[in-house]
DRENDREN-178168 format. One line per 10 residues: number of its first residue (from 1); their letters; for each residue x, y, z of C-alpha. Coordinates in Angstrom, 1 decimal. Layout:
NUM) A) X,Y,Z ~ ...
***
This chain:
1) XXXXXXXXXX) 34.5,8.0,130.8 ~ 32.3,7.9,127.8 ~ 33.4,7.5,124.2 ~ 33.4,11.2,123.3 ~ 35.7,12.1,126.2 ~ 38.1,9.4,125.2 ~ 38.2,10.8,121.6 ~ 39.0,14.3,122.8 ~ 41.7,13.1,125.1 ~ 43.4,11.2,122.3
11) XXXXXXXXXX) 43.3,14.2,120.0 ~ 44.9,16.5,122.7 ~ 47.7,13.9,123.2 ~ 48.4,13.6,119.6 ~ 48.6,17.5,119.1 ~ 51.1,17.7,122.0 ~ 53.3,15.0,120.6 ~ 53.3,16.8,117.1 ~ 54.2,20.1,118.8 ~ 57.2,18.6,120.6
21) XXXXXXXXXX) 58.3,16.8,117.5 ~ 58.2,20.0,115.5 ~ 60.2,21.9,118.1 ~ 62.9,19.2,118.2 ~ 63.2,19.3,114.3 ~ 63.5,23.1,114.3 ~ 66.1,23.1,117.1 ~ 68.1,20.4,115.2 ~ 68.0,22.5,112.0 ~ 69.2,25.6,113.9
31) XXXXXXXXXX) 72.0,23.8,115.5 ~ 73.0,22.3,112.2 ~ 73.1,25.8,110.6 ~ 75.2,27.2,113.4 ~ 77.6,24.4,113.1 ~ 78.0,24.9,109.4 ~ 78.8,28.6,109.9 ~ 81.4,27.8,112.5 ~ 82.9,25.1,110.3 ~ 83.1,27.5,107.4
41) XXXXXXXXXX) 84.8,30.3,109.4 ~ 87.3,27.9,110.9 ~ 88.2,26.2,107.7 ~ 88.3,29.5,105.6 ~ 91.7,29.9,103.9 ~ 93.7,33.1,104.9 ~ 94.3,35.6,102.0 ~ 97.8,35.9,100.7 ~ 99.6,39.0,102.1 ~ 101.7,41.2,99.9
51) XXXXXXXXXX) 104.2,42.9,102.2 ~ 105.3,45.4,99.4 ~ 101.8,47.0,98.9 ~ 101.3,50.2,101.0 ~ 98.7,52.9,100.5 ~ 100.7,56.2,100.2 ~ 98.8,59.5,99.3 ~ 100.0,61.4,96.3 ~ 100.5,65.2,96.5 ~ 101.4,67.9,94.0
61) XXXXXXXXXX) 104.4,69.9,95.1 ~ 106.8,72.4,93.5 ~ 110.3,73.6,94.5 ~ 110.7,76.6,96.9 ~ 112.9,79.3,95.5 ~ 114.2,82.2,97.6 ~ 114.8,85.1,95.2 ~ 114.7,88.9,95.1 ~ 111.1,90.1,94.5 ~ 110.7,93.7,93.3
71) XXXXXXXXXX) 107.6,95.2,95.0 ~ 105.0,96.8,92.7 ~ 102.2,98.7,94.4 ~ 98.9,99.2,92.7 ~ 97.1,102.4,93.5 ~ 94.7,105.0,92.0 ~ 94.4,108.8,91.9 ~ 92.9,111.8,90.2 ~ 94.9,113.9,87.7 ~ 95.2,117.5,88.8
81) XXXXXXXXXX) 97.0,120.6,87.5 ~ 100.2,121.7,89.1 ~ 99.3,125.4,88.7 ~ 95.8,126.7,89.4 ~ 94.8,130.3,90.1 ~ 91.7,132.3,90.7 ~ 91.9,135.8,89.1 ~ 90.2,138.7,90.8 ~ 89.9,142.5,90.1 ~ 92.4,144.6,92.0
91) XXXXXXXXXX) 90.7,148.0,91.2 ~ 87.1,149.0,91.0 ~ 85.4,150.0,87.7 ~ 83.2,148.9,84.9 ~ 84.2,146.1,82.6 ~ 84.6,147.4,79.0 ~ 86.0,144.3,77.2 ~ 86.7,140.6,77.7 ~ 88.8,138.2,75.6 ~ 86.7,135.8,73.4
101) XXXXXXXXXX) 88.7,132.9,75.0 ~ 87.5,133.8,78.4 ~ 84.9,131.0,78.4 ~ 84.9,127.6,80.1 ~ 87.4,125.4,78.4 ~ 89.1,128.3,76.5 ~ 92.8,128.3,76.0 ~ 94.8,131.5,77.0 ~ 98.5,132.3,76.8 ~ 100.8,134.0,79.3
111) XXXXXXXXXX) 100.4,137.8,79.1 ~ 97.1,137.7,77.2 ~ 94.7,140.4,78.3 ~ 91.5,138.7,79.5 ~ 89.5,141.6,81.1 ~ 89.7,145.3,80.6 ~ 88.3,147.8,83.1 ~ 87.4,151.4,82.3 ~ 90.7,153.2,82.8 ~ 89.7,156.9,82.3
121) XXXXXXXXXX) 89.7,157.7,86.0 ~ 93.0,156.0,86.6 ~ 94.6,157.8,83.6 ~ 93.5,161.1,85.2 ~ 95.0,160.0,88.6 ~ 98.3,159.3,86.8 ~ 98.3,162.8,85.3 ~ 97.6,164.4,88.7 ~ 100.4,162.5,90.3 ~ 102.8,163.5,87.6
131) XXXXXXXXXX) 101.8,167.1,88.0 ~ 102.4,167.0,91.7 ~ 105.8,165.4,91.1 ~ 106.7,168.3,88.8 ~ 105.6,170.9,91.4 ~ 107.7,169.1,94.0 ~ 110.8,169.1,91.7 ~ 110.2,172.8,91.0 ~ 110.0,173.6,94.8 ~ 113.3,171.7,95.4
141) XXXXXXXXXX) 115.0,173.6,92.6 ~ 113.9,177.0,94.1 ~ 115.1,176.0,97.5 ~ 118.5,175.0,96.1 ~ 118.7,178.4,94.4 ~ 117.9,180.2,97.6 ~ 120.6,178.3,99.4 ~ 123.2,179.4,96.9 ~ 122.1,183.0,97.2 ~ 122.2,182.7,101.0
151) XXXXXXXXXX) 125.8,181.4,100.9 ~ 126.8,184.3,98.8 ~ 125.1,186.9,101.1 ~ 126.7,185.3,104.2 ~ 130.2,185.4,102.5 ~ 129.8,189.1,102.0 ~ 128.1,190.2,105.2 ~ 128.1,187.5,107.8 ~ 130.6,186.4,110.4 ~ 131.4,182.9,111.6
161) XXXXXXXXXX) 129.6,179.8,110.5 ~ 126.1,180.3,109.1 ~ 123.2,178.3,110.7 ~ 121.1,175.6,109.0 ~ 118.1,177.9,108.6 ~ 120.3,180.5,106.9 ~ 121.5,177.9,104.4 ~ 117.9,176.6,104.1 ~ 118.8,173.0,104.9 ~ 115.4,172.1,106.5
171) XXXXXXXXXX) 113.6,173.6,103.6 ~ 115.6,171.5,101.1 ~ 115.1,168.3,103.1 ~ 111.3,168.9,103.1 ~ 111.3,169.6,99.4 ~ 113.2,166.3,98.7 ~ 110.6,164.4,100.9 ~ 107.8,165.9,98.9 ~ 109.5,164.7,95.7 ~ 109.7,161.1,97.1
181) XXXXXXXXXX) 106.1,161.2,98.1 ~ 105.0,162.5,94.7 ~ 107.1,159.8,92.9 ~ 105.4,157.2,95.0 ~ 102.0,158.6,94.1 ~ 102.9,158.4,90.4 ~ 104.0,154.8,90.8 ~ 100.8,153.9,92.7 ~ 98.6,155.7,90.0 ~ 100.5,153.9,87.2
191) XXXXXXXXXX) 100.1,150.6,89.0 ~ 96.4,151.1,89.4 ~ 96.2,152.0,85.7 ~ 98.0,148.8,84.8 ~ 95.6,146.8,87.0 ~ 92.7,147.8,84.8 ~ 93.9,145.1,82.4 ~ 93.8,141.6,83.9 ~ 96.3,139.2,82.1 ~ 96.8,135.5,82.2
201) XXXXXXXXXX) 99.8,134.7,84.4 ~ 100.7,131.6,82.5 ~ 99.6,129.4,79.6 ~ 96.3,128.0,80.9 ~ 92.8,126.8,80.2 ~ 89.8,128.5,81.6 ~ 87.9,126.5,84.2 ~ 85.3,129.2,85.0 ~ 84.5,132.7,83.7 ~ 82.8,134.9,86.3
211) XXXXXXXXXX) 82.5,138.4,84.6 ~ 80.8,139.9,81.6 ~ 81.0,143.2,79.7 ~ 79.2,146.0,81.5 ~ 79.6,144.5,85.0 ~ 80.9,146.8,87.7 ~ 83.5,145.1,89.8 ~ 85.1,146.0,93.1 ~ 88.6,145.1,94.4 ~ 88.6,141.3,95.2
221) XXXXXXXXXX) 85.7,140.4,92.9 ~ 86.4,137.1,91.2 ~ 86.9,137.2,87.5 ~ 88.0,133.7,86.3 ~ 89.6,130.5,87.4 ~ 92.5,129.1,85.4 ~ 94.6,126.0,85.4 ~ 97.6,124.7,83.5 ~ 96.8,121.9,81.1 ~ 100.4,121.1,80.4
231) XXXXXXXXXX) 101.8,120.7,83.9 ~ 99.9,117.8,85.5 ~ 100.3,115.6,88.6 ~ 98.4,112.9,90.5 ~ 98.2,112.4,94.2 ~ 98.5,108.7,94.9 ~ 97.4,107.1,98.2 ~ 99.3,104.2,99.8 ~ 98.4,102.0,102.8 ~ 100.9,102.2,105.7
241) XXXXXXXXXX) 102.3,98.8,104.7 ~ 102.8,99.9,101.0 ~ 104.1,103.3,102.2 ~ 106.9,101.5,103.9 ~ 108.1,99.9,100.7 ~ 108.6,103.3,98.9 ~ 112.0,104.9,98.7 ~ 111.8,108.4,100.2 ~ 114.8,109.6,98.2 ~ 114.0,107.8,95.0
251) XXXXXXXXXX) 112.1,109.0,91.9 ~ 110.8,105.8,90.3 ~ 109.3,106.0,86.9 ~ 106.1,104.1,86.0 ~ 102.9,104.7,84.0 ~ 99.3,105.7,84.7 ~ 96.4,104.4,82.7 ~ 92.7,104.9,82.2 ~ 90.1,103.7,79.7 ~ 88.8,106.4,77.4
261) XXXXXXXXXX) 86.5,105.6,74.6 ~ 86.7,101.9,75.3 ~ 90.5,101.8,74.9 ~ 93.2,101.8,77.6 ~ 95.5,104.8,77.3 ~ 98.8,105.2,79.2 ~ 101.0,108.1,80.1 ~ 104.5,108.0,81.7 ~ 104.9,109.3,85.2 ~ 107.6,110.0,87.7
271) XXXXXXXXXX) 107.3,110.1,91.5 ~ 108.3,113.6,92.5 ~ 108.0,113.5,96.3 ~ 106.3,111.9,99.3 ~ 104.2,114.2,101.5 ~ 105.8,112.9,104.6 ~ 102.6,112.7,106.8 ~ 99.8,110.3,107.3 ~ 96.2,111.2,106.8 ~ 94.4,110.3,110.1
281) XXXXXXXXXX) 91.0,109.6,108.6 ~ 92.2,106.9,106.2 ~ 95.6,106.0,107.7 ~ 97.2,106.5,104.3 ~ 100.4,108.2,103.1 ~ 100.5,110.1,99.9 ~ 102.9,110.5,97.0 ~ 102.9,113.2,94.3 ~ 103.7,112.0,90.8 ~ 104.3,114.2,87.7
291) XXXXXXXXXX) 102.4,113.0,84.6 ~ 104.4,113.4,81.4 ~ 103.2,113.4,77.7 ~ 102.9,110.0,76.0 ~ 104.5,109.1,72.6 ~ 101.8,111.0,70.8 ~ 102.5,114.1,72.9 ~ 99.1,113.9,74.6 ~ 98.3,114.4,78.3 ~ 95.3,113.1,80.3
301) XXXXXXXXXX) 92.5,115.6,81.0 ~ 92.4,117.2,84.4 ~ 90.1,115.3,86.8 ~ 90.6,111.9,85.1 ~ 90.7,108.9,87.5 ~ 93.8,106.9,86.7 ~ 95.4,103.7,87.9 ~ 99.1,103.3,88.6 ~ 101.6,100.6,89.4 ~ 104.4,102.1,91.4
311) XXXXXXXXXX) 107.7,100.2,91.8 ~ 109.0,100.0,95.4 ~ 111.9,98.4,97.2 ~ 113.1,94.9,96.4 ~ 112.4,92.1,99.0 ~ 115.6,90.0,99.2 ~ 115.5,86.2,99.7 ~ 111.7,86.0,99.7 ~ 109.4,83.3,98.5 ~ 106.3,83.7,96.4
321) XXXXXXXXXX) 103.5,81.3,97.4 ~ 99.9,80.8,96.3 ~ 97.5,82.2,98.9 ~ 95.8,78.8,99.2 ~ 99.0,77.1,100.3 ~ 99.1,79.0,103.6 ~ 97.0,77.4,106.3 ~ 96.3,77.8,109.9 ~ 98.5,80.3,111.7 ~ 100.7,81.3,108.8
331) XXXXXXXXXX) 101.9,77.8,108.2 ~ 102.7,75.8,105.1 ~ 103.1,72.1,104.4 ~ 106.3,71.0,102.7 ~ 107.8,67.7,101.7 ~ 111.4,66.7,102.2 ~ 113.6,63.6,101.8 ~ 112.9,60.6,104.0 ~ 115.3,60.2,106.9 ~ 116.5,56.9,105.4
341) XXXXXXXXXX) 117.3,58.6,102.2 ~ 116.2,55.5,100.3 ~ 115.1,55.8,96.7 ~ 111.3,55.9,95.9 ~ 109.3,53.0,94.4 ~ 106.7,53.0,91.7 ~ 104.2,54.9,93.9 ~ 103.3,58.4,92.7 ~ 103.6,60.0,89.3 ~ 107.4,60.1,89.3
351) XXXXXXXXXX) 108.2,57.5,92.0 ~ 109.5,60.1,94.4 ~ 108.4,59.5,98.0 ~ 109.0,62.0,100.7 ~ 107.7,62.9,104.1 ~ 105.5,65.8,105.2 ~ 106.8,68.7,107.4 ~ 105.3,72.0,108.5 ~ 107.0,75.4,108.2 ~ 106.0,78.7,109.7
361) XXXXXXXXXX) 106.2,81.8,107.4 ~ 106.2,85.6,107.9 ~ 103.9,87.3,105.3 ~ 105.6,90.4,103.8 ~ 103.2,91.1,101.0 ~ 99.6,90.0,100.5 ~ 98.2,89.9,96.9 ~ 94.9,88.8,95.5 ~ 96.1,85.3,94.6 ~ 99.6,85.1,96.0
371) XXXXXXXXXX) 101.7,86.0,99.0 ~ 105.4,87.0,99.4 ~ 106.8,85.4,102.5 ~ 110.0,84.5,104.3 ~ 110.4,81.4,106.3 ~ 112.8,78.9,107.8 ~ 112.9,76.5,104.8 ~ 115.3,73.6,104.7 ~ 117.3,72.8,101.6 ~ 115.3,70.6,99.3
381) XXXXXXXXXX) 111.9,71.6,100.7 ~ 109.0,71.5,98.2 ~ 105.8,73.3,98.7 ~ 102.7,71.1,99.0 ~ 99.9,72.3,96.7 ~ 97.4,69.5,97.4 ~ 95.1,70.0,100.4 ~ 95.1,66.8,102.4 ~ 92.2,65.8,104.7 ~ 94.3,64.8,107.7
391) XXXXXXXXXX) 98.0,65.6,107.2 ~ 100.5,64.6,109.8 ~ 104.1,65.6,110.3 ~ 106.4,62.8,109.2 ~ 103.7,61.1,107.1 ~ 105.1,59.5,103.9 ~ 103.7,60.8,100.6 ~ 104.3,60.3,96.9 ~ 105.2,63.5,95.1 ~ 104.0,64.7,91.8
401) XXXXXXXXXX) 106.1,67.6,90.7 ~ 104.0,70.7,89.7 ~ 105.2,72.5,86.5 ~ 104.2,75.9,87.9 ~ 101.7,76.7,85.1 ~ 99.5,79.6,85.9 ~ 101.8,80.7,88.8 ~ 101.1,84.3,89.7 ~ 103.5,87.1,88.6 ~ 106.3,88.1,90.9
411) XXXXXXXXX) 105.4,91.7,91.3 ~ 103.7,91.3,94.7 ~ 101.1,93.9,93.9 ~ 97.6,93.9,95.4 ~ 95.8,97.0,94.3 ~ 97.1,99.0,97.3 ~ 95.0,96.9,99.6 ~ 96.2,94.5,102.3 ~ 94.0,91.5,103.0
***
């Protein structure tokens, strides 16, 4: 082995010894670290335990009160006139005059002549009928005179009882019938003459005028449309649920309102009747309400869309809840006293600790923000208003009493719509 090979061999041996020595040092340091960690964990002091500290969620709750709730139903309708009529000509002829108020929006009074038709031919017909009546009365008088003369002649010359023809009874009956017919003709002619003047049947306003001077009308031709501006009503729709809360024999008083000129105006109203049938297309029942003058004596214009709040029956022993409080299948969370009955501690806003319970409710009325319900509530139950992430029946909670600010009104109305 030459000198160079000896040198290389020594260098390889020295490198191997350094590598083993480095590994032994690293392993020793690792074992020392692991031992330190184990010693720290074993000798770590345990934290002091406070047996009186317990995490209890705090919820807002308010008392549940079963009271009588008067139902108020919100609905809408259109004002219409109680009396409307379409006038038409009953006789033929030329229009010779119309009243200046026979224009759209005009006001007319009962008995006011609106249209006059040329009456010359009808006056002549009345004269002919009266002449025929006079002739018939003359013929009857002649027959009666002949009967008297026949009775005298029979008394002087005849024997036995005279016959009807001798006493002219058939002739008198025929003459009396002609008088009745002539009188009827006079009445008909006079009636046709009176129909040449078309009058307003009641105090009204003109919706439409359909005739002008010079026009020739025939029987049945439309002349004008009138409606009463003083006798108004509104037809109010109700859902089937709302319809059931109305008193069929009652006449509740309420008000209807509308915005006119940027201001809300109101008029008193009274429910007159229920129609008693359901409209199939909308499944709605209808009530008819009379609209009365307001304090200023004014009435709404016909055709105005108005809103109404109609009082219905009173729901006895019902509870009003916020809509958000009802969860799941018509269930609400309530809190009641703990079974132990022990007083609460310092947890919660007022130190009152109770347990959660679940109650099922039946919804009677559904409003925009509130519900009217009945349920099997226990004495002392309070409605939970806080939405818990994972509530459990029997879970202990701290109660913060809700003052009820902003609670919805107790009318139970919902715009006539069930949700």
